[in-house]
C-alpha positions in Angstrom: -45.3 93.7 42.1 -48.7 92.1 42.7 -47.1 90.2 45.6 -45.9 93.5 47.2 -49.2 95.3 46.4 -51.1 92.6 48.3 -48.9 92.9 51.3 -49.4 96.7 51.3 -53.2 96.6 50.8 -53.7 93.9 53.4 -51.6 95.8 56.0 -49.3 92.8 56.6 -46.4 95.1 57.3 -48.3 97.3 59.7 -48.8 97.2 63.5 -46.7 94.1 64.0 -46.2 92.7 67.4 -43.4 90.5 68.8 -44.8 87.0 69.7 -43.2 85.7 72.8 -41.9 82.3 72.0 -41.9 82.8 68.3 -44.5 82.4 65.6 -44.5 78.6 66.4 -46.9 79.6 69.2 -49.7 79.7 66.5 -49.6 75.9 65.7 -48.8 75.1 69.3 -51.8 77.2 70.4 -54.0 75.2 68.0 -52.5 72.0 69.3 -53.4 72.7 72.9 -56.6 74.7 72.3 -59.6 73.2 74.2 -62.8 74.3 72.5 -65.9 74.7 74.7 -68.4 73.6 72.1 -67.7 70.1 70.7 -70.0 67.5 69.1 -67.9 64.4 68.7 -65.7 64.6 71.7 -66.0 65.6 75.4 -65.7 69.3 76.3 -62.1 70.4 76.6 -60.7 67.8 74.2 -57.5 69.1 72.5 -55.6 67.9 69.4 -52.8 67.0 71.7 -55.0 64.7 73.8 -56.5 63.1 70.6 -52.9 62.3 69.5 -51.6 61.2 72.9 -49.3 64.3 73.1 -47.3 63.7 69.9 -48.0 64.1 66.2 -48.2 61.0 64.0 -45.1 59.9 61.9 -44.2 61.6 58.7 -46.4 60.9 55.6 -44.6 58.9 52.9 -47.4 58.1 50.4 -51.0 59.1 49.5 -53.1 57.1 47.1 -56.7 56.2 46.4 -57.8 53.0 48.0 -60.0 50.4 46.4 -63.1 51.5 48.4 -62.7 55.1 47.2 -61.1 56.4 50.4 -57.7 58.0 50.6 -54.9 55.8 52.0 -52.1 57.5 53.8 -48.9 55.6 54.6 -46.4 56.8 57.2 -42.7 56.6 57.5 -42.8 53.4 59.6 -45.1 51.5 57.3 -48.4 52.2 58.9 -51.4 52.9 56.7 -54.7 54.6 57.5 -57.7 55.4 55.3 -59.7 58.6 55.4 -62.7 60.1 53.6 -60.7 63.4 53.2 -57.1 64.4 53.4 -55.7 67.9 54.0 -52.2 68.6 52.7 -50.4 71.5 54.4 -46.8 70.8 53.6 -44.6 72.7 51.1 -46.0 71.8 47.7 -42.8 70.4 46.3 -42.8 67.7 49.0 -45.6 66.0 47.0 -43.0 65.0 44.5 -39.9 64.7 46.7 -40.9 63.4 50.1 -44.3 62.0 49.5 -45.3 59.4 46.9 -48.6 61.0 45.8 -50.7 59.2 43.3 -50.7 61.3 40.1 -54.4 60.9 39.4 -55.3 62.7 42.6 -54.6 66.0 40.9 -55.1 67.2 37.4 -52.1 67.8 35.1 -52.8 71.5 35.3 -52.7 71.5 39.0 -49.5 69.4 39.1 -48.0 72.0 36.8 -48.9 74.7 39.2 -47.5 72.8 42.2 -44.3 71.9 40.5 -43.7 75.4 39.0 -44.3 77.2 42.3 -41.1 79.1 42.9 -39.6 79.0 46.4 -37.1 81.6 47.4 -33.8 80.8 49.1 -33.3 82.8 52.3 -30.9 82.8 55.2 -30.9 84.5 58.6 -28.3 84.8 61.2 -29.1 85.9 64.8 -27.0 86.8 67.8 -28.0 87.7 71.4 -26.5 90.8 72.8 -26.2 92.0 76.4 -28.5 95.0 76.0 -30.1 97.1 73.3 -27.0 99.3 72.8 -28.3 100.6 69.5 -30.5 103.0 71.5 -27.4 104.8 72.8 -27.3 108.3 71.4 -24.5 110.1 69.5 -23.5 113.7 70.3 -25.9 114.8 67.6 -28.8 113.1 69.2 -29.1 110.2 66.6 -29.0 106.6 67.7 -25.7 104.9 67.2 -27.3 102.2 65.0 -30.6 101.4 63.5 -32.4 98.9 61.3 -30.2 98.6 58.3 -30.9 97.9 54.6 -27.8 97.7 52.4 -26.5 96.3 49.2 -23.8 94.6 51.1 -24.1 90.8 51.9 -26.0 91.4 55.1 -28.9 93.0 53.1 -31.2 93.4 56.1 -30.2 93.9 59.7 -33.0 94.0 62.3 -32.9 94.9 66.0 -35.2 93.3 68.7 -35.5 95.2 71.9 -36.9 93.5 75.1 -36.3 96.5 77.3 -33.4 98.7 78.4 -32.1 96.3 81.0 -32.8 93.1 79.1 -30.7 91.2 76.6 -31.6 92.0 73.0 -31.3 90.2 69.7 -29.9 91.3 66.4 -30.7 89.6 63.1 -27.3 90.4 61.6 -28.3 89.2 58.1 -31.6 88.5 56.4 -30.8 87.7 52.8 -32.7 86.2 49.8 -31.9 84.4 46.6 -28.2 84.8 45.4 -27.3 86.7 48.6 -28.6 83.7 50.7 -26.6 81.3 48.5 -23.4 83.2 49.4 -24.0 82.1 53.0 -25.1 78.6 52.3 -21.7 76.8 52.6 -20.7 78.5 55.8 -21.3 77.6 59.5 -22.9 80.1 61.9 -19.5 81.4 63.2 -18.3 82.3 59.7 -21.7 83.9 58.8 -21.4 86.1 61.9 -17.9 87.1 61.0 -18.9 88.0 57.4 -21.9 90.0 58.7 -19.8 91.9 61.3 -17.2 92.8 58.7 -19.9 94.2 56.4 -21.6 96.2 59.2 -18.3 97.6 60.5 -17.9 99.4 57.2 -21.3 101.0 57.7 -20.9 101.7 61.4 -17.1 102.0 61.9 -17.4 103.4 65.4 -19.8 100.7 66.7 -18.3 97.6 68.2 -21.1 95.1 67.8 -19.0 92.1 68.6 -18.3 93.1 72.2 -22.0 93.1 73.0 -22.6 89.5 71.7 -23.4 86.9 74.3 -24.3 83.2 73.8 -24.0 81.3 70.6 -25.3 82.5 67.2 -28.2 80.8 65.5 -28.5 80.6 61.7 -30.9 79.0 59.2 -30.9 78.4 55.5 -34.4 77.2 54.6 -33.4 75.8 51.2 -31.0 73.3 53.0 -33.8 71.8 55.0 -35.4 68.8 53.2 -38.9 69.7 54.6 -38.7 73.3 53.5 -36.7 73.5 50.2 -36.9 77.3 50.5 -38.2 80.0 52.8 -41.4 81.0 51.0 -43.1 81.2 47.7 -42.2 84.1 45.5 -44.4 84.2 42.4 -42.9 85.1 39.0 -44.6 87.0 36.2 -47.2 84.6 34.7 -47.6 82.6 37.8 -51.0 84.1 38.7 -52.9 81.4 36.9 -50.9 78.7 38.8 -51.7 80.4 42.1 -55.4 80.6 41.1 -55.5 76.9 40.4 -54.0 76.0 43.8 -56.0 78.6 45.8 -59.3 77.6 44.2 -58.8 73.8 44.5 -61.0 73.6 47.6 -64.0 74.3 45.2 -64.3 70.6 44.1 -67.9 70.3 42.7 -66.7 70.4 39.1 -63.7 68.0 39.7 -63.9 64.4 38.5 -64.5 61.9 41.3 -60.9 60.7 41.3 -59.6 64.2 42.2 -62.0 64.9 45.1 -61.3 64.5 48.8 -57.7 65.8 48.9 -57.4 69.4 49.9 -54.5 71.9 49.9 -53.7 74.6 52.5 -50.7 76.7 53.6 -49.2 80.1 53.0 -47.8 78.9 49.7 -51.3 78.0 48.5 -52.5 81.5 49.4 -51.9 84.8 47.6 -49.9 86.1 50.6 -47.0 83.7 51.0 -44.8 83.8 54.1 -47.6 85.3 56.2 -49.6 83.3 58.7 -52.7 85.1 57.5 -52.4 83.2 54.2 -52.1 79.9 56.0 -55.1 80.6 58.1 -57.2 81.8 55.2 -56.5 78.7 53.0 -57.1 76.4 56.1 -60.5 77.9 56.5 -61.2 77.4 52.8 -60.1 73.8 53.1 -62.3 73.2 56.1 -65.3 74.5 54.2 -64.4 72.2 51.3 -64.0 69.2 53.6 -67.3 69.9 55.3 -69.0 70.1 51.9 -67.2 66.9 50.7 -68.5 65.0 53.7 -72.1 66.2 53.0 -72.3 69.2 55.4 -72.8 72.9 54.8 -72.4 76.3 56.4 -75.1 77.7 58.6 -77.4 80.0 56.5 -76.6 82.9 58.8 -72.9 82.3 58.5 -71.9 81.5 54.9 -68.5 80.0 54.3 -65.7 81.0 51.9 -67.0 78.5 49.2 -70.5 80.0 49.4 -69.1 83.4 48.5 -66.3 82.2 46.2 -68.3 82.7 42.9 -69.0 86.3 43.9 -65.8 87.6 45.5 -63.2 84.9 44.6 -60.1 85.8 42.6 -60.5 86.4 38.9 -59.7 83.5 36.6 -57.5 84.1 33.6 -58.0 82.2 30.3 -55.7 79.2 30.0 
């Protein structure tokens, strides 16, 4: 209930807007952003230019080098050393995809990372010729609307790009056991199952005749880089989240655990929302700046400066 309460209090479900091109425009925007005020590079430098237009290979190992720096090995055998490392991947990947030296984190933090619960989730989308759901019945009601049901579709969402434009229907957005029901099936079978379920709710609406193009479906738990759609904390997991969220405050950590930082929506208290990813990224940037000997401007204190005063409450271990 705390997870839902936070979503309500922070207004995550309010005043939402469709992002043209999808939410991936957020990382792409950062990738191509050209800041006007730069110290170490010429004005207009972007991350894309610094990386010659492509990201580096996948990380396969992180360990402490003999000189105290952090050594990062990539999928093709290359190694680089850094004074600080920011980890933004799904936390389970630190034990499945990346050989991460155990001494970089305390046993309590490893417990928090490994016990983080990720929820299975599946979605199935189809494009339709027009937003036919806006057609009216004789009684003045729309022929179809956003639908929540206990049938296997669970959630059906309608995306309207205008009366004369093709639209999109998310036929099914399901979690946990409902998502596992879909896991073995291809996109065509998933569409068939969803249409059969919706036909029982809207017997006089022929959704299938409006479908154009090929369906798109995703099961996040089947992707080796996701292993689930998003974190869903269980009762008793607050202390685990507190450990991960506050890890950027490293003054009290032993030297062997300093210099590696965590960020991402699953490190935040608002998983699955970009706000949580941005917030923890800002926290980590403050921590990295401090680790490298810097500090916030006195007139613009950072998250770590205020953490002792307004940070989340720590529970006894």
